[in-house]
C-alpha positions in Angstrom: 51.0 -48.1 30.0 50.9 -49.2 26.3 47.2 -47.9 26.4 48.5 -44.5 27.8 51.1 -44.1 24.8 48.4 -44.8 22.3 46.0 -42.2 23.7 48.9 -39.6 23.8 49.6 -40.3 20.2 46.1 -40.0 19.4 45.6 -36.8 21.4 48.7 -35.2 19.6 47.7 -36.0 16.1 44.6 -33.8 16.0 46.4 -31.0 17.6 48.9 -31.0 14.8 46.4 -31.2 12.2 44.3 -28.4 13.4 46.9 -25.5 13.3 47.7 -26.8 9.6 44.1 -26.6 8.7 43.6 -23.3 10.5 46.4 -21.7 8.7 44.9 -23.1 5.1 41.5 -21.7 6.0 43.0 -18.4 6.9 45.1 -18.2 3.8 42.1 -18.9 1.5 40.1 -16.3 3.4 42.8 -13.7 2.8 43.2 -14.7 -0.8 39.3 -14.4 -1.4 39.4 -10.9 0.3 42.4 -9.6 -1.7 40.8 -10.8 -5.0 37.5 -9.2 -4.0 39.0 -5.8 -3.1 41.3 -5.9 -6.3 38.1 -6.5 -8.4 36.0 -4.0 -6.8 38.9 -1.3 -7.1 39.7 -2.3 -10.7 36.0 -2.1 -11.9 35.6 1.3 -10.2 38.5 3.0 -11.7 37.9 1.4 -15.2 34.2 2.5 -15.0 35.2 6.0 -14.1 37.9 6.4 -16.9 35.9 4.7 -19.8 33.3 7.4 -19.9 35.0 10.6 -19.9 38.5 10.3 -18.6 37.8 10.8 -15.0 34.3 10.4 -13.9 33.2 13.9 -14.4 29.8 12.9 -15.4 29.7 14.4 -18.9 29.4 12.3 -22.0 32.5 12.3 -24.0 32.1 12.8 -27.7 33.1 10.1 -30.1 34.2 12.1 -33.3 37.4 13.9 -33.3 36.9 17.7 -32.9 38.0 20.6 -35.1 40.3 23.0 -33.2 39.6 26.6 -34.0 41.6 29.5 -32.3 39.7 32.6 -31.3 40.9 36.2 -32.1 44.2 36.9 -34.0 46.1 34.1 -35.1 49.3 35.5 -33.6 48.1 37.7 -30.7 44.9 35.9 -29.5 42.4 38.0 -27.7 42.9 41.3 -25.7 40.2 42.5 -23.7 39.8 45.1 -20.7 38.8 43.1 -17.7 37.5 44.0 -14.3 35.3 46.8 -15.1 36.1 50.4 -16.7 37.9 51.5 -13.5 40.1 48.5 -13.0 42.6 49.1 -15.9 43.3 45.5 -16.2 44.0 44.0 -19.4 43.7 40.3 -20.4 45.6 38.9 -23.3 44.9 35.2 -23.7 44.7 32.5 -26.5 41.8 30.3 -26.5 41.1 27.1 -28.7 37.9 25.7 -29.1 37.3 22.0 -30.1 34.3 22.0 -32.1 31.8 19.5 -33.2 32.6 18.7 -37.0 28.8 17.5 -37.3 27.3 20.9 -36.7 27.3 22.2 -40.2 25.6 25.3 -39.0 29.1 26.4 -37.5 32.0 24.9 -39.7 32.8 25.0 -43.3 33.7 21.9 -45.1 37.3 23.0 -44.7 37.0 23.1 -41.1 36.7 26.9 -40.6 34.2 28.9 -38.6 31.4 30.4 -40.7 31.0 34.1 -40.3 27.8 33.9 -38.2 29.3 31.3 -35.8 32.6 33.3 -35.5 30.5 36.5 -34.6 28.5 34.6 -32.1 31.5 32.9 -30.5 33.7 36.3 -30.3 30.7 38.0 -29.0 30.0 35.4 -26.2 33.7 35.0 -25.4 34.4 38.8 -25.1 31.2 39.5 -23.1 32.0 36.7 -20.6 35.5 37.9 -20.1 34.5 41.5 -19.9 31.9 40.9 -17.2 33.9 38.4 -15.1 35.2 39.6 -11.7 38.8 39.6 -11.1 38.8 36.7 -8.6 37.3 34.7 -11.4 40.7 35.0 -13.3 42.7 33.1 -10.4 44.7 30.3 -11.7 42.8 27.9 -9.3 39.4 29.0 -11.0 40.6 28.6 -14.5 38.5 25.3 -15.0 35.4 27.1 -13.7 35.9 29.6 -16.4 36.6 27.4 -19.2 33.5 25.3 -18.3 31.3 28.6 -18.0 32.6 29.7 -21.4 31.8 26.1 -22.9 28.3 26.2 -21.5 27.6 29.7 -22.8 29.0 29.0 -26.3 26.8 25.7 -26.5 23.8 27.8 -25.3 24.5 30.4 -28.3 25.6 27.9 -31.0 23.5 24.9 -30.2 24.0 22.0 -27.7 27.0 19.9 -28.4 28.6 22.5 -30.7 31.5 22.9 -28.5 33.2 19.8 -27.2 36.0 21.6 -25.1 37.9 24.8 -24.4 41.6 25.1 -24.1 43.5 28.0 -22.8 47.0 28.0 -24.3 48.2 31.5 -23.0 46.8 33.9 -20.3 48.4 37.1 -19.4 46.7 39.4 -16.9 48.1 42.8 -16.4 
């Protein structure tokens, strides 16, 4: 009888240890997985925001830009859009963030040189006049800004315009 009690005690001890060991192993595996997932997510988010503020693929400039408003200082730009028969007018204020390192475009005071100003206004007005009415939809404003930036950089030299900002937009 004493032998049977000892066998029961010996048999019960491994049964008690094995659930404890299993719980400890599962907790450790869970912690490792949580840490790995956190590391992966953090590195992906940080890598996406470190370059250009959103992972858009463009290289962000390092120099602070010079802001230049196009057209009349108070009124901005007024242009006939949608073709001659459309009878639609666009009144907008566009501000360009220019590269201060491009000496061909800016004076020492940060103002546009006459040649650069003429090219910028010509490209901007041509683009706005030739755009279809669908392109002026609020959901497509980012496409319009990107197209304008690309056209201006083609006319002024690559890297001349950092960004395009539309501060007012009235289509009538």
